[in-house]
C-alpha positions in Angstrom: 170.5 211.7 117.2 173.3 210.4 119.6 172.2 207.5 121.2 175.7 206.9 122.6 175.8 210.4 124.0 171.8 209.7 125.8 173.4 206.4 127.3 175.7 208.6 129.1 173.4 210.7 130.0 171.2 208.3 130.9 174.2 206.9 133.7 174.9 210.4 134.8 174.1 211.2 138.4 173.8 209.3 141.8 170.3 208.7 141.8 170.7 206.5 138.2 173.8 204.5 139.3 171.6 202.0 141.4 170.9 199.4 139.1 167.5 197.6 139.9 167.8 194.8 137.1 170.6 194.3 134.4 170.0 192.7 131.2 172.6 191.1 128.9 172.7 189.1 126.0 169.3 188.0 126.5 167.7 186.0 123.7 164.3 184.0 123.3 163.8 181.3 121.0 160.3 179.5 120.6 160.2 176.1 118.8 161.8 172.8 118.2 164.7 171.3 116.3 163.9 172.4 112.7 161.2 174.6 113.3 162.5 178.1 115.6 161.5 181.6 116.1 164.2 183.8 117.4 161.6 186.5 119.3 164.6 188.3 121.2 168.0 188.7 119.9 170.6 189.8 122.3 168.8 192.6 124.0 171.0 194.8 126.6 169.2 196.6 129.2 170.0 198.4 132.5 167.4 199.5 134.7 167.9 202.1 137.8 166.2 203.4 140.6 163.3 206.1 139.8 163.6 205.2 136.3 160.1 205.0 134.1 160.7 203.1 131.1 158.6 202.3 128.0 159.0 199.6 125.6 157.7 200.2 122.5 157.4 198.2 119.3 155.7 196.9 116.1 153.5 193.5 116.4 155.8 190.8 116.8 158.9 192.5 117.9 159.2 191.1 121.0 158.1 193.7 123.9 155.8 191.7 125.9 158.3 188.4 125.6 161.0 190.8 127.4 158.7 191.8 129.5 157.6 188.4 130.7 161.2 187.7 131.0 161.9 190.3 133.2 158.9 190.1 135.4 160.1 186.1 135.8 157.0 184.8 133.9 158.9 183.3 131.6 162.8 182.1 131.3 165.2 183.1 128.4 167.0 180.8 126.1 170.2 182.5 126.6 171.5 185.5 129.0 170.7 187.3 132.2 168.5 189.4 134.2 169.9 190.4 137.5 167.3 191.3 139.7 168.1 192.2 143.8 171.6 191.2 143.0 170.5 187.7 141.7 170.4 186.2 138.1 166.6 184.9 138.1 167.3 183.0 135.1 169.1 180.7 137.6 167.2 180.8 141.0 164.7 178.5 141.6 161.0 178.9 141.8 160.7 179.0 145.7 162.7 181.9 145.3 161.5 183.4 142.2 157.9 183.2 144.3 159.5 185.5 147.0 161.0 187.8 144.1 157.6 188.3 142.7 155.8 189.0 146.0 158.8 190.8 147.4 160.4 193.1 144.6 157.9 193.3 141.8 154.4 194.7 141.1 152.2 193.8 138.5 149.6 196.2 136.9 147.9 194.6 134.0 145.3 195.7 131.3 142.4 193.7 132.7 143.0 194.9 136.4 142.6 191.4 137.8 141.0 192.3 141.1 139.1 190.1 143.2 134.9 190.4 142.8 134.2 189.4 145.9 136.2 191.2 147.9 136.5 195.4 148.6 138.8 197.4 147.0 140.5 197.8 150.4 141.1 194.4 150.3 141.9 193.7 147.1 144.7 196.0 147.8 145.8 194.9 151.0 145.6 191.1 149.9 149.6 191.3 149.1 150.1 192.5 152.7 147.5 190.2 154.2 149.7 187.0 152.4 152.7 188.0 154.0 151.5 188.1 157.4 151.3 191.8 157.8 149.0 193.4 160.8 145.7 194.6 160.0 145.9 198.0 161.2 149.7 198.1 159.6 147.6 196.9 156.2 144.7 199.3 156.6 147.1 202.5 157.5 149.1 201.5 154.3 146.3 201.4 152.1 144.5 204.2 153.1 147.9 206.5 152.4 148.1 205.1 149.3 144.4 205.3 148.2 144.5 208.9 149.0 147.8 209.5 146.6 146.4 208.2 144.1 142.5 209.7 144.9 140.6 206.5 145.2 140.4 207.0 149.3 136.5 207.2 149.0 135.9 204.4 147.1 137.8 201.9 149.2 134.5 200.1 150.4 133.2 199.4 147.3 133.7 196.3 145.7 134.9 196.5 142.0 131.9 196.2 139.9 130.9 199.5 141.6 134.2 201.5 140.1 134.7 202.6 137.1 137.8 201.4 134.9 139.8 204.1 135.6 139.2 203.7 139.5 139.6 199.8 139.2 142.6 200.3 138.0 144.2 203.1 140.1 143.3 200.5 142.6 145.2 197.7 140.9 147.9 200.6 141.0 147.7 200.6 144.6 148.1 197.0 145.0 151.4 196.8 142.8 152.5 199.8 145.2 151.7 198.3 148.3 154.8 196.1 149.1 157.0 198.3 148.2 158.4 196.6 145.2 162.0 197.6 143.5 160.0 197.5 140.3 156.8 197.5 138.8 155.9 195.8 135.6 153.1 197.5 133.3 151.4 195.6 130.5 149.4 198.0 128.2 148.2 199.5 131.6 145.8 202.2 129.8 144.1 199.3 127.1 140.9 198.8 128.7 140.6 202.5 129.5 138.8 205.4 128.1 140.8 208.4 127.4 140.4 210.7 130.3 141.0 207.3 132.9 143.9 206.3 130.8 145.1 209.9 131.2 144.4 210.3 135.0 146.2 206.7 135.4 149.4 207.9 133.6 149.8 211.0 135.7 149.3 208.8 138.8 152.4 206.7 137.2 154.2 210.0 136.6 153.4 211.3 140.2 154.6 207.9 142.4 157.8 208.0 139.8 158.8 211.9 140.4 158.0 211.0 144.3 160.5 208.5 144.2 157.9 205.7 145.0 158.2 203.2 142.0 160.5 202.1 139.3 158.5 201.6 136.1 158.8 199.5 133.3 155.8 199.6 131.0 155.2 197.9 127.8 152.4 200.0 125.3 151.9 200.5 121.9 150.3 203.9 122.0 152.7 206.7 121.7 150.5 209.0 124.0 151.3 206.8 126.8 154.9 206.4 126.4 155.1 210.1 126.4 155.1 209.7 130.1 157.7 207.7 130.3 161.5 209.3 130.9 162.9 206.7 128.5 161.2 205.0 125.6 163.0 201.9 124.0 161.9 200.6 120.6 162.1 197.4 119.6 162.0 195.9 115.9 162.6 192.2 114.9 163.8 191.6 118.5 166.5 194.4 118.8 166.7 197.4 120.4 166.3 199.8 117.8 167.0 203.0 119.5 166.3 205.0 122.9 164.4 208.2 123.3 165.0 210.5 126.5 162.2 213.2 127.2 163.1 216.5 127.6 160.7 219.1 130.0 157.9 219.1 127.1 156.1 216.1 127.3 154.4 217.4 123.6 157.6 217.6 122.2 158.7 214.2 123.4 155.6 212.6 121.8 156.0 214.2 118.1 159.4 212.7 118.6 157.9 208.9 119.2 155.6 209.2 116.5 158.5 210.4 114.0 160.5 207.1 114.7 157.3 205.2 114.5 156.6 206.2 110.8 160.4 205.8 110.2 160.0 202.4 110.9 156.8 201.5 109.5 154.4 198.6 110.4 151.9 197.8 113.0 152.2 198.9 116.1 149.8 197.3 118.1 150.1 195.0 121.3 151.4 191.7 120.9 
């Protein structure tokens, strides 16, 4: 596989040239003097508008650390992360809070919905906190809920919903502010196989429609096969990138082949 050719192809076309995030020489080291563990070892990564990227790797490869740094949850030891035209490794906490609120959406394995609020209110919460009017909140929630097939559940509470319905609600909440990028951390990890497939189809649909740029961390090759590009991390470095063609099954098989050649334990960090 010629990865240089793939990288050139990834940059072709006008839509691909609009950068959402640019990562240069990213290094993350944990520990103090004498005992240090280098988790990330000089990561370079370009994320462009409408990308759907999956990050994979064996346990301990650094994939969750990379996601945490890109999503402003953690800071690198060295390197730059440009988001919304700013190096987020250098901006003050107040500005980081604004970026998280306005430019970033999160989908976690555990939904993080508030049990005391209806699904509609959970989805609308980011808009409400930003001072958006009630009528506009309801309108946006209903349109997104219809898109993801949960409009009939909006008046229900999380305890009344299935895991798949809750995760689609969490995805609506991530999309509601029209962020620059959505970070998804093992989004199907707590779902049964059908609910997981339904969520991945929702991700694919909102990405194909131009409504979301997605970076997803997963250990599951089936989950990763829904992405447009898969980056394999190993020992804190990007080992290779795989790009999907028209056939998702063929892409899945290639992911499995690379996993097999890498060996190791492909479990969530």
